[in-house]
C-alpha positions, 0 to 999 in steps of 0.5 A: 538058931531055932525058932523056939530058942529065938522066942525064948531069948526074946522072952528073957530080954523082955523080962529084963526090961530090954528088947531084942533088936533085929539085925539086918540079916534077921529082917523079913525077905522084903526088907523093912518099911518105915511109916511115920506117924505123929504121936504115940501108941497107948495100947496094942489091945484093940479093946482099948485102942483102934489104930493102924498098929492093932489092925496089923496085929489082929484080924478084922472080924468083918472085912471091907471091899477096898474098891466099894468101901462097903462090907464084904463077905469072905474078905481076904483080911477078915475072919468072917466068910459069910453071914445070914440074917433072920427074918426079923432082921435082928439076928446075924449069924456069921461063919468064920474061917477055919484055917487061921491060927494065932502066932503060937499056932492056936486056932482062931475061933468064935471064942476069940470074938466072944471073949472081946464081947464079954469083956466089953459087956462086963462093964469093968474095963476102960474101953470106948466100945461100951456103946456097942452094948449100950445101944446096939448089941443085945448078946453075942453067942458062939454056937460052935467054934466057927460060928458067931451069932449076934442079936441086936436091940433093933433091926436096920441095915446099919448093924454090920457097922457095929458087928464089925467093931467087935475085936478078935483077941487070943482068948486062950492067953488072956485073963478070965478076970476082965478087970485085969485087962486094964493093967495087963502086960498084953496091952504093951507086950502082946505075946500072941497076935495074928498077921504081924507080931511085935518084934521091938518096942522103943517107948515113944520112939518106934514099934517094929512088927515082924510078919507071922511066917505061918499066917494063912491070910497072906504072909507079908514080905516086909518087917514094918516099923511105926516111927513116932514123930513129934509133929507134922513138920518133922514128919515131912522133913524125915520123909523128904530126907528118905528116913521114912518110907510112908506118911499119911495125915499131912497138912493140906499145905504140904501136898503140893511139895509131895506132888513135886517130889520125883521120888514119891508115889502119891494117892489122893482121895476125897477124905472123910472130913468135910465142912458145911454151913448150917442154916437155921430155918427157924430164923425168919430171914433164912426160912424161905428156901429161895433165900437159902438157894440164893446163898448157895449160889452166891458162895464161891466154893471153888475159891474157898477151896483154893484160899482156905484149903490149899486147893486140896478139897473136893466139892460136895453136891449134898450130904454124902462125901464123894468117897462114900458107897452111897454117893450120887455121882450124877448129882452135881454141886450147885454152881456159883452164879451171882446173877442167879442169886440176885434174881432169886433174892429179888423174887423172894422179896429181898431188894436192893432199895438204895442200889448200894451193895455196901448196905444190906438188902431189905425186905419188901413183901418177903416171907416171914418178915416185915417190910424194911427188915434188913438182910443180916445175920450172924455167922458162928465158927469155931475159933480153934479152927483157923480154916473155919475162921478163914472160910467164915471171913470169905463167906462174909465178903462173898455174901456182902457182894450180894447186899447181905450183911454177915456178922462173923463171930468166933466161938469156942467149941463148947459155946458153938455146940451149945448154940447148935443144941439149943438152936440159938444160931442163924448160921454156923460153920461146922466140920463133920467126920464120917466113919468108914465104911460111911454110915449116912444115917441122917437122923444123927446128922440133922436135927429134925426139930428145924428141918422137917421134910417128911420125905427125908426124915420119915420116909426115904431115910427109914427106907434106906436104913430098913430096906428088906435084904439091905441090898447096897445098890438099892440103898444107894439109889434111895440115898441118891434121892435123899441127896437130891432133896437135900440139895433142893431144901438146903438145910445146910450148904455143903462146901467140900470134903478135905482131900487126904493123901498117902505118900510112899517112896518109889522104893516101895513096890506094891503100893496101891492104896484105896480110900481109907485103905492104905494097907489092904494089900500089904502082903504084896509090899516090898522094898527095893534099893534106890 
């Protein structure tokens, strides 16, 4: 059967509300890989949904080096080959590949980037990407077919994050009336795509993708199926039974089982989600840096990881996650040292006056408080998170050994956020999720109303964000200085980042992930018989 006849047959079946099911003989040469995910997809259009499926269907605008975790010129999985920056740092000019074509053989050009921007800028589509026009991008232009010029509202070294969020879409088949995109059939049945094409959709069950045989960016050897599962338990059960080839996002408690499975290859890395203890320096008891340092030394983070994160977390030394391009590998986490913590508290004027650890220490010539003030404070945590609740209780117990009374209170998420915004808390446990590539802009992370070290808030952070030329290694060095200062000042006590795991059956050849980059070399994957 010719290729054109096969596509005509598929179109007829789609119009009838049916879907063509590929036979075993029709599968790509490398076979079929099935990845299990919890949930369902809502749209194939990257204007409305950004997930692993859309990333396989449509090319990235700017690529990321899987080894460094930072943006890369001429990345093999992205449209942009090079870029230059204007002297004022506000205008980026991007050069595009000239050999990539959509699955209907139409060249991919700057018009396909411009279309996405104009749709976002129209204000008539229900997209989460409106933040680009509201805060960062002033305009996008296409001087020629292979050039995109983006003008930003301001100038800093974080602008590639926002340029990279622009979707690349087959503009030649999409409506000129952007409002029609909200209900377009393209959202559920994209007839044109890039590296992969949609071969089959079984609503709420699975999506089957077929490699584009004419893709110039590296032709994948396998068909790829996303199998939707009801929950993580069922996902693991089907993976263990061999019904799934790839799984991610498993609960921490399941990692040990996956490690002990001889039929599975695993890749574990410090993830983007991390827990920390925020300390309000405006609280008189916590205002002394020596007190905060004592707390950091009195919290046994290794035990927290073992007891509350199933042993599947990586200690953090400061405010940047270990998988970040800006992480200072020479800076070590603060060690657990109860003796040193006691000494710091004694020197700070918080004494154990009755030599009874079950009663709180009291102030004696301590800073910011009157003598006799008991060392006690309230620790808030999110009641929705069982991990946070458990961590809070363990911190309560650990600090109790030092003669510190911690009153733990679980709050709903809204109440916790309200206390944070109003600075009406003593201490609070929070969970943060960094993006990818990591953007360690501390202005969004800290509230400088209560933490104001000018070296961090006004000097180093500004230098790292606005360094002329935006050299990555030079910026990482500045962020290293910031991490060291923050570890000394301790507006937060950084605990750990939760590990993430990618697991694959050993029948999958070429499986070689990087942090946050499961599919970076998917064109090399294939399936062998067990």
